[in-house]
C-alpha positions as CSV (number, residue, x, y, z in Angstrom):
1,M,10.8,-6.8,15.1
2,R,12.8,-3.3,15.0
3,L,12.9,0.3,14.1
4,Y,16.5,2.1,12.7
5,Q,16.6,5.1,11.5
6,F,18.8,7.3,9.5
7,D,20.4,10.1,7.6
8,P,19.6,8.9,3.6
9,T,21.8,11.8,2.5
10,S,24.6,10.1,4.0
11,D,24.5,6.3,4.7
12,A,25.0,5.2,0.9
13,R,22.3,2.1,1.5
14,W,19.6,4.6,1.0
15,A,20.9,5.5,-2.1
16,D,21.4,1.9,-3.0
17,L,17.7,0.6,-2.7
18,V,16.7,3.9,-4.4
19,Q,18.5,2.9,-7.9
20,K,17.2,-0.9,-7.9
21,H,13.0,-0.7,-5.9
22,P,11.0,-0.8,-8.6
23,K,8.7,1.8,-6.4
24,A,11.5,5.0,-6.6
25,S,11.4,7.5,-8.1
26,V,13.0,11.1,-8.5
27,F,11.6,12.4,-5.1
28,H,13.6,9.8,-3.1
29,T,16.9,10.4,-4.2
30,V,19.4,11.8,-2.3
31,G,19.8,14.8,-4.2
32,W,16.3,15.9,-3.8
33,L,16.7,15.4,-0.8
34,K,19.7,17.6,-0.1
35,A,18.0,20.3,-2.2
36,L,15.6,20.0,0.6
37,R,17.5,20.3,3.2
38,C,19.8,22.9,1.7
39,T,17.0,26.0,0.1
40,F,14.5,25.1,3.1
41,G,16.3,24.1,6.0
42,Y,14.1,20.5,6.2
43,E,16.4,17.3,7.6
44,P,15.6,14.2,6.0
45,V,15.4,10.9,8.2
46,A,14.4,7.4,6.8
47,F,13.2,4.3,9.0
48,T,13.8,0.6,8.0
49,T,13.8,-2.5,9.8
50,S,17.1,-3.5,8.1
51,S,19.5,-3.6,10.7
52,P,22.4,-0.9,10.5
53,T,25.0,-3.6,9.3
54,G,22.8,-5.0,7.0
55,E,21.6,-5.0,3.7
56,L,19.0,-2.4,3.6
57,K,15.9,-3.8,2.3
58,N,13.0,-1.4,2.7
59,G,12.7,2.1,3.9
60,M,10.8,4.9,4.5
61,V,11.5,8.8,3.7
62,F,10.4,11.4,5.4
63,C,11.7,15.5,6.0
64,R,11.3,17.1,9.3
65,V,9.7,20.3,8.8
66,D,10.2,22.5,12.6
67,S,7.8,25.8,12.4
68,R,7.6,28.2,15.1
69,L,4.1,29.1,12.8
70,T,2.9,25.8,11.5
71,G,4.6,23.4,14.3
72,S,6.9,19.8,14.0
73,R,5.6,17.4,11.4
74,L,7.1,14.8,9.4
75,I,6.3,15.0,5.7
76,S,7.1,12.5,2.8
77,L,7.6,14.1,1.6
78,P,8.2,18.3,1.1
79,F,7.4,19.8,-2.5
80,S,7.3,15.9,-4.1
81,D,4.5,15.2,-6.3
82,H,4.1,11.6,-4.5
83,C,6.4,9.4,-2.4
84,E,5.6,5.5,-1.9
85,P,7.0,3.5,0.8
86,L,9.7,1.5,-0.5
87,C,8.5,-1.6,1.1
88,E,7.8,-5.3,-0.9
89,V,6.8,-6.9,2.4
90,G,3.1,-5.6,4.6
91,E,4.6,-6.5,7.8
92,D,7.5,-4.0,7.5
93,L,5.2,-1.6,6.0
94,N,2.5,-2.2,9.4
95,F,5.3,-2.0,12.0
96,M,6.8,1.5,10.4
97,I,3.2,3.3,9.8
98,G,2.6,1.8,14.0
99,Y,5.4,3.2,14.9
100,L,6.0,6.6,14.0
101,L,1.8,6.7,15.0
102,S,3.0,5.6,18.6
103,A,5.9,7.8,18.5
104,S,3.8,10.9,17.3
105,D,3.1,11.8,21.0
106,R,6.3,11.7,22.1
107,E,8.5,13.8,19.5
108,N,5.2,16.3,18.9
109,W,4.6,16.1,15.3
110,K,2.0,17.9,15.1
111,R,1.6,15.8,11.7
112,L,2.5,13.1,9.8
113,E,2.0,13.0,5.7
114,I,2.7,10.5,3.6
115,R,2.0,11.0,-0.7
116,P,1.6,7.2,-1.7
117,I,0.9,6.5,-5.5
118,N,-1.3,3.7,-4.0
119,G,-4.6,4.7,-4.0
120,S,-5.7,1.6,-1.1
121,F,-3.0,3.0,1.3
122,G,-6.0,4.0,3.5
123,Q,-8.3,1.2,2.6
124,T,-5.8,-1.3,4.7
125,G,-4.4,-2.2,7.7
126,T,-1.3,-0.2,7.5
127,G,-3.9,3.3,6.4
128,I,-6.0,2.6,9.7
129,G,-5.5,6.4,11.7
130,F,-4.7,8.6,8.6
131,V,-7.3,10.3,7.2
132,P,-7.0,11.3,3.5
133,T,-6.5,15.1,3.0
134,A,-5.8,16.3,-0.5
135,T,-7.1,14.9,-3.7
136,Y,-4.9,15.3,-6.8
137,F,-4.8,13.5,-10.6
138,L,-1.8,12.3,-11.5
139,H,-1.3,12.3,-15.2
140,T,1.7,10.1,-17.0
141,L,1.9,9.3,-20.8
142,D,3.5,6.0,-22.0
143,L,6.5,6.3,-24.2
144,V,7.0,2.5,-25.2
145,P,5.3,2.9,-28.2
146,D,6.8,4.7,-31.4
147,L,6.9,8.4,-31.6
148,N,4.9,8.9,-34.3
149,S,1.9,6.5,-32.8
150,V,2.8,9.2,-29.2
151,F,2.4,11.8,-31.2
152,R,-1.4,10.6,-33.0
153,S,-3.1,9.6,-29.2
154,L,-2.5,13.5,-28.3
155,D,-5.9,15.1,-28.8
156,K,-5.7,16.2,-32.4
157,C,-7.7,19.9,-31.3
158,C,-5.8,21.2,-28.5
159,V,-2.3,19.6,-28.6
160,Q,-1.6,18.7,-31.8
161,R,-2.6,21.8,-33.8
162,R,-1.1,24.1,-31.5
163,I,2.4,22.1,-31.3
164,Q,2.2,22.7,-34.9
165,R,0.9,26.7,-34.3
166,A,4.3,26.9,-32.6
167,E,6.6,25.2,-34.8
168,R,4.9,27.9,-37.9
169,A,5.3,30.6,-35.3
170,G,9.7,29.7,-35.9
171,L,9.9,29.7,-31.9
172,V,13.5,28.6,-31.0
173,E,14.1,26.3,-27.7
174,R,17.0,26.7,-25.8
175,C,18.0,23.6,-23.7
176,G,20.1,23.3,-20.7
177,R,21.2,23.9,-17.2
178,S,23.0,27.1,-17.6
179,S,22.7,30.5,-15.6
180,D,21.3,32.3,-17.9
181,L,18.3,30.2,-19.2
182,L,18.1,29.3,-15.1
183,K,17.8,33.7,-15.0
184,D,15.4,33.1,-18.1
185,F,12.9,30.1,-16.4
186,Y,12.2,31.8,-12.9
187,A,11.7,35.6,-14.8
188,L,8.1,33.7,-16.3
189,F,8.0,32.0,-13.0
190,V,7.4,34.5,-10.9
191,T,5.3,36.3,-13.5
192,T,3.0,33.0,-13.6
193,R,2.6,32.6,-9.9
194,R,1.7,36.1,-10.0
195,R,-0.9,35.4,-12.5
196,H,-2.1,32.7,-10.2
197,C,-2.1,35.1,-7.2
198,V,0.9,32.3,-4.9
199,P,4.3,33.6,-4.1
200,P,6.6,31.8,-6.0
201,I,9.0,29.4,-4.3
202,P,12.7,30.8,-3.7
203,N,14.7,31.1,-6.8
204,S,17.3,29.0,-4.7
205,W,15.3,25.7,-4.8
206,F,16.0,25.8,-8.5
207,K,19.2,26.6,-7.8
208,N,19.7,23.9,-5.3
209,L,18.0,21.2,-8.0
210,T,20.7,22.1,-10.2
211,E,23.5,21.6,-8.4
212,Y,21.9,18.5,-7.0
213,H,20.4,17.0,-9.7
214,D,23.7,18.0,-12.5
215,K,22.4,16.4,-15.9
216,A,19.2,14.6,-14.8
217,L,17.7,18.1,-15.0
218,H,17.2,20.2,-17.9
219,I,15.4,23.4,-18.5
220,R,13.8,23.7,-21.6
221,V,12.9,27.6,-22.9
222,A,11.3,28.9,-25.7
223,Y,11.9,32.1,-27.5
224,K,10.2,34.6,-29.7
225,G,13.2,36.8,-31.4
226,E,15.1,36.8,-27.7
227,I,12.1,37.7,-25.6
228,P,11.2,34.5,-23.7
229,I,8.2,33.5,-23.8
230,A,7.4,30.0,-22.5
231,A,9.4,27.5,-20.5
232,I,9.4,23.8,-18.2
233,L,11.9,22.3,-16.3
234,T,12.2,18.1,-16.2
235,L,13.9,15.6,-14.5
236,Q,14.7,11.9,-15.6
237,F,15.4,9.4,-12.6
238,R,16.1,6.3,-14.5
239,D,13.4,5.3,-17.0
240,V,11.4,8.0,-16.2
241,V,10.7,11.8,-16.8
242,Y,9.5,14.0,-15.0
243,Y,7.5,17.2,-15.9
244,K,8.3,19.4,-13.0
245,Y,7.3,22.8,-13.3
246,G,6.3,25.0,-16.1
247,C,5.0,29.1,-17.0
248,S,4.7,31.1,-19.8
249,D,3.5,34.5,-21.0
250,S,0.1,34.7,-21.0
251,R,0.5,37.6,-23.5
252,F,1.8,34.7,-26.0
253,K,-0.6,32.3,-25.4
254,N,-2.0,31.5,-28.9
255,L,1.5,30.7,-30.0
256,G,1.5,27.1,-28.7
257,A,4.7,27.2,-26.7
258,T,4.2,25.4,-23.4
259,P,2.6,22.1,-25.2
260,W,5.5,22.8,-28.1
261,L,8.0,22.6,-25.7
262,L,6.7,19.7,-23.1
263,W,6.5,17.5,-26.9
264,K,9.9,18.5,-27.3
265,A,10.7,17.2,-23.6
266,I,8.7,14.2,-24.5
267,A,10.6,13.7,-27.9
268,A,14.1,14.0,-25.9
269,A,12.9,11.8,-23.3
270,K,11.3,8.7,-25.9
271,S,15.0,9.2,-28.0
272,D,17.4,8.6,-24.3
273,G,15.5,5.3,-23.8
274,A,12.5,6.5,-20.9
275,S,8.8,5.0,-20.9
276,E,7.3,7.3,-18.9
277,F,7.3,10.8,-19.5
278,D,5.4,12.1,-15.6
279,M,3.0,15.4,-15.8
280,G,2.9,15.2,-12.0
281,R,0.0,16.1,-10.0
282,T,-3.3,18.5,-10.3
283,H,-5.2,19.8,-7.5
284,E,-9.3,18.2,-7.8
285,D,-10.6,21.9,-8.1
286,D,-8.1,23.0,-10.9
287,T,-9.9,22.5,-13.5
288,G,-8.1,24.5,-16.1
289,L,-5.2,22.5,-15.3
290,L,-7.2,19.0,-15.7
291,R,-8.7,19.9,-19.0
292,F,-5.0,20.4,-20.4
293,K,-3.8,17.7,-18.8
294,N,-6.3,15.3,-20.1
295,H,-5.8,16.2,-23.5
296,W,-2.2,14.8,-22.8
297,V,-2.4,12.0,-21.2
298,R,-4.1,8.7,-18.5
299,Q,-4.7,9.4,-15.1
300,K,-5.3,8.0,-10.9
301,R,-6.0,9.6,-8.4
302,L,-3.8,10.7,-6.0
303,I,-4.5,11.0,-2.5
304,Y,-2.4,12.6,0.1
305,W,-3.4,10.5,3.8
306,N,-2.5,12.8,7.2
307,F,-2.1,11.5,10.9
308,P,-4.1,12.7,12.6
309,G,-6.1,14.4,10.2
310,T,-5.5,18.0,10.3
311,P,-5.3,19.9,6.8
312,A,-2.2,21.0,5.8
313,F,-1.8,24.8,5.4
314,Y,-1.8,24.6,1.7
315,S,-4.7,22.7,0.7
316,A,-5.8,24.3,-2.2
317,N,-10.1,23.6,-0.9
318,G,-8.5,25.2,2.5
319,W,-9.7,28.4,3.9
320,K,-6.7,28.8,5.1
321,F,-5.5,29.4,1.2
322,K,-7.7,31.1,0.4
323,I,-7.5,34.0,2.3
324,A,-3.5,33.7,1.7
325,R,-4.8,34.1,-2.4
326,R,-7.2,37.3,-1.6
327,M,-3.9,38.8,0.0
328,F,-1.7,37.6,-2.7
329,S,-3.3,39.5,-5.3
330,R,-2.6,42.8,-3.6
331,M,1.1,42.8,-2.8
332,P,3.3,44.7,-5.2
333,D,6.0,42.1,-7.1
334,K,8.3,42.3,-4.5
335,L,6.4,41.9,-1.5
336,L,4.9,39.0,-3.3
337,A,8.4,37.5,-4.2
338,L,10.1,37.9,0.2
339,T,6.7,36.6,1.7
340,G,7.4,33.9,-0.8
341,R,10.8,33.1,0.9
342,I,9.7,33.5,3.8
343,L,7.1,31.4,3.7
344,Y,7.3,28.5,2.0
345,R,9.9,27.1,4.3
346,H,7.0,27.1,6.6
347,I,4.8,25.0,4.5
348,G,6.2,22.0,4.1
């Protein structure tokens, strides 16, 4: 058995594999990989046991993150909630993992990181040598039942009533991919990140997501009159819609705009034939967000595995991150935004 590597953004076989593989997600798509490269300079690379001249039957996709600040790493994948190895045969996956582990010293990789949905990764022979370094919860909503049943499954007090309150408040939703919507979304996004004492991701990331995902991406903004008060960004791949980013103006929190937008997105996803609404990852220490999402959907544990076990800089319970947040909380807005543009390409 041999291992081959290739550029998944230029080899048409990768897009074909992603389209048909049952474990593939929006984070495997060529559009997501191109947005990562264009925004942050990360180079996508995929590994497979399939011959370069044959059908692509399996693959693991990574991004090379080369930084003078944080070192050289191989991550699957940066800014992605999860990224399953696209392998059906355990022997193939074991071979790929074994090769990458043996090559880590030779390639001078400071860290290998894998973000599988399969929680048993570290308990199998495949994950030998990997250490769990971050724990999240993944929330997903089943859209197979009829829409009324989906609504009744939501928490009556914390979700249903807030959606109804937003409707009574006369909020207006605008949905699309226009530059005006992106501008309003990003202004709310910066405000929200400031509230959380974290630098905003560069606006170029969202512009590139919009460019490379075309009609699969939707920005929904809620307005009170002409004032944008909440916004969400969703992506669709096959029959799954992914809620990736949300933001709001805390002055209008009592109007229930964010739950209302999420319900609008869920109803649209159901109408378009989606069978699942993925609400993304939540860190185990983020009790407020966990409580919010638990009122909507079921959850499962999501573990990130690293070799040789070095915690990522952005680990929410890491001391580096806690010190950084104290610094960010004291920065003026312009400096905070500049910090985000500089910092995120080193984090991966």
